[in-house]
N, C-alpha and C positions, 0 to 999 in steps of 0.2 A: 536570432542567430544561434548556432550551435556553440557549445563550450567544450574546451579540451585542455588537457594538461600540456604545458610547454616548458622547455628550458632553453636558454640561448647561450649557455656556456657550461663547461664542466664545473662541478662543485658538490657541496653537500645538499641536504634537502631544501635549503633556503633558495636555491636557484629554481625550484619548481613553482609554477604559477598556473592558475586556471584562467584562461583567456577566452574571449569571444572569437570564433572563427566562422568563415562562411559556411552556410549549410551545404553539406556534400550533395552532389548531384550524380546519380548513377549513369555510367556509360553503358555501352553494349555489354551484356553479360554480367553486369554488376548489380548489387543490391545495397541499399542504404538500410542500416539497422539502427533503431533507437536502443541504445545500450541500457540494460537494466542492472547488470552486474559485470564487473571486470576485475579479475584478480591482479595482484601485484606479485612480483617475483624477484628473487635476489639478483638475477642477472641484469635486470633493469636498473637496480641501484648501482651495480658496478659499471654499467655503461654510462649512467649519468655522472658518476664520479670520475670518469675518464680512465678507469682501471683496465678497460678492454679496448682502448683506442686502437691498438695494433690489429685487433681481430674484428671488432665491430664498431668502427668509428661513427660518431654522431655527425649529422649534417644540421647545422643550426638555422632557424629554430627547430628543435626536435620535439616530437611527441613521445609518448610512452605507451607500452602495453601491447600484448598479443592476444590474450584470452578475452572472450566476452560472451555474454548471452543477452538476448533482447528480443524485440519485436520488429518485424519487417515494417519499414516506413515507406519505402518506394523501391520499384524495380526498374531496371533499364531494359532497353530493347533486347529481345532474344531470351529473356528469362521467363520460363513457364513453371507453373506448379507452386509458386510462392505468392500468396496474397498478402496485402497489407494487414498487419496485426498478427501474422503467423509467428509463433514462438520458436526461436532458433538458438542453436549454439554454434559458435564459429571462432575463427582466428584471423588475424591480419598479420601480414609480413611487413607492414609499413609503420610499426611503432605508433599505433593510433587508437587502441581500444579504450584507453583511459579518457573518455570523452562522452558527451551526451549522444553522439551519433558517429557511426563509422561506415565507410563504403568498402565493400569487398567483392571479389568474384563470387558468383553464386556457388561455385564448386567448393568454397571454403565454409559452407553452412550445412548444418544437419538439423532436423527437427528436434526440439527439446521435449523429451518425455515428460508427461505431466507429473510423474512421481518425483522428479528432481526439483529441489529448491533453486531459485535463481542464483544463490550464492554458490551452490555446488556446480551448477551448469557453467557459471562464469569462471570456474577454477580448473576446468578439465584439461585445457589444451597443453600448456607448458608442463605443469607438474605431471599430469596423467600420461602424456605421450612420452615424456622423459623416463618415467618409471617403467612404462611398457617396454621401451627400448633397452633399458638396463637388464630387465628380466629376460628378454629374448636373447640379449648378447651373451649371457652366461649359460644359456641352454639349460635352464633349471627345469627339473621335472621330479616325478615321484622318486623317493629314495635319496635325493640330494639334500645335503645340509649346506645352507647358504647363509652367510652373514651379511648384514646390511648396516653400514655405519650411517650415523645421522638418521636412524630409523624412525624417529618421532617427527621429523620434519615433513614438509609438504610432499616432496618426492619420495622420501624414505618410507613414509607411512603407506603410501599407495603401493610402492614396490613390495613391501611386506605382505600386503593383502593379495597382490597378484601372484606372488610366489606361493602363498598358501593355496590359492585357487588352482595352481598347477600341481599341487601335491607335495611341494618341497617342505622340509623342516627348516624353519627360519630362526636364526639367532639375531635378535634385534639389539644392536648396540645403541644405548641411549641412557640419559640420566634417570635416576630412580623415580623422579616425579612422573615420568611417563610410562613406567613399567606396567601399571594396571591396564592402561589403554592398549598397550601392545599385546599383553596377554589376551585381551578381548579379541584381538585380531588372529589369535591362534599361534602367536610367536612366543619364543623363549627369550625374555629380555636379559641382557647382560650390561652391567654398568661400564661406561668407558673409564679411562684413567689408568693409573699405575697398576701393573700386574694383569692387564687385559689379556695378554697372550696366554697366561696360565688359566684364565677363566673360560677360554674358548675350547669347544670340542674339535675333533677333526672336521675340517671344512672341505667341501667339494667345489665351492664357488664363493665369490665375494663381490658385493656391490658397494662401492664407495660413493656416498653422496656428500661427504664432508671434507675430504682432503686431509692435510696435516698428518701424513705418514701412514695412513691406513693401507695404501697399496703396498708399501714396503713391508708392513706387517703381514699382509696376506701372502706375499711372496715368501717371506721368512717361514711362514707356517706351512709352506708346501703346496699352496694352491697354484694350479697351472696358470700361466699368464693369460692364456686364451679364455680362461673362465673367471677372469677378474675384469670388472668394468668400473671406470671412475668417470664422474661428471665434474670433478672438482680439482684434480691434480694432474695437469697436462704435462708437467715436467716428468712425472712418474710414468706417463704413457711412453715418452721417448726413452726413458732409462730402462724400463722393464718390459717394454713391448706388450703392454696390456691393452685392453680395449677401452674406447672412449665413446661408446654409443650413447646418445642422449636425444634431445628433442629433434635434432636434425636428421636422425635415423628413423624416426617413426612419426614425425609431425604431419600426419595426414588426417583428413576429415573422416576417413573410414575408421581409423583408430579411435578418434574422438567419439564417433557414433557407438563403437563397440564398448568403450568405457562408460558411456552414458547408459547403455543398456544394463551393464553390470550394476551401476548405482541404482537404477530404477528397480532392478530385481532384488536389491538388498544384499548383493554379494560383495559390493565395494562401498566403503564409506570415504567421503571426502571431508576431513576434519576442518571446520571453519572456526577460526579462533577470534576473529574480530571483523567488524564491518564498519566502514567509514563513509561519510558522504564525500562526493568528489572534491568539495571545497576544502576538505581536511586531508588532502593527499600528502602534505608534508608530514602530518602526524602519523598517517598510515605507514609511511616509509621509515619514520623514526622507530615505530614499533617493530617493523621488520628488521631494521638494522641493529637492534639490540641483540639479535642472535637468539638461537635456541627456540625459535618460534614453532610450537607444536601443531603445525597445520597451515592453513591458508588465510591470508588477509585479503579482504575484498572491498572494492570501492562500489558504491551505489550512486550513480549519477542522478 
């Protein structure tokens, strides 16, 4: 039988269990993938804790996870061009990737370039498409000076690199421990905390991946609301009429494929900070929920 992460009530990491589930069977147009790597994401922790019940309620028993990379195990009727064993990157909308196997429509898969590690490939969907959406939302380009809050995190570090790829000057707001890595991405790091406004140059745009007042700061600094995007402060979206483009605005397999090509070419790095076996999913989420995670945490079923 297959195995998958499940929880049957809201709570802390102790509600998570890895249980046996029936082997998935592909229907018409579907593919079963044997998962090799599946990233974990902050939004999943918030859903499990019940913090997003009004927006993304869980139906119990609930699975977890959207990102994955793996090998094709079986294909359903009407699926061509995918043979068993083919290496793919994909996503599921069914909160089901943190498992040994997942079944998805074939349109949600793209070939995994050989140059990508499994961990990188399994981390592309949520963080990568979210970062892509934020960069697109603020219309960043050559000559723009763009600040990114939470710049060392999974989404922030990708956004920094995509901004640089577009020719923007990037001000990366992060703790000093991450400044050298951010300089390596071509950004100018600035420490968060008291006096931040005085340390920032004139800004043309602002990407907020952290929340906690950064949208208000950007408005106060004179950044136009239409060039501010937040994925973390939805109250500020209503108050200041800024943008809130994230995964939902760019979560397509074409974007995943484009990001995979950038990683394969060496243009984009996906920082992997920890890898856990599926059975240690509780430990993986404890690690994530400590905060200030400088990159992606991945499960290896």
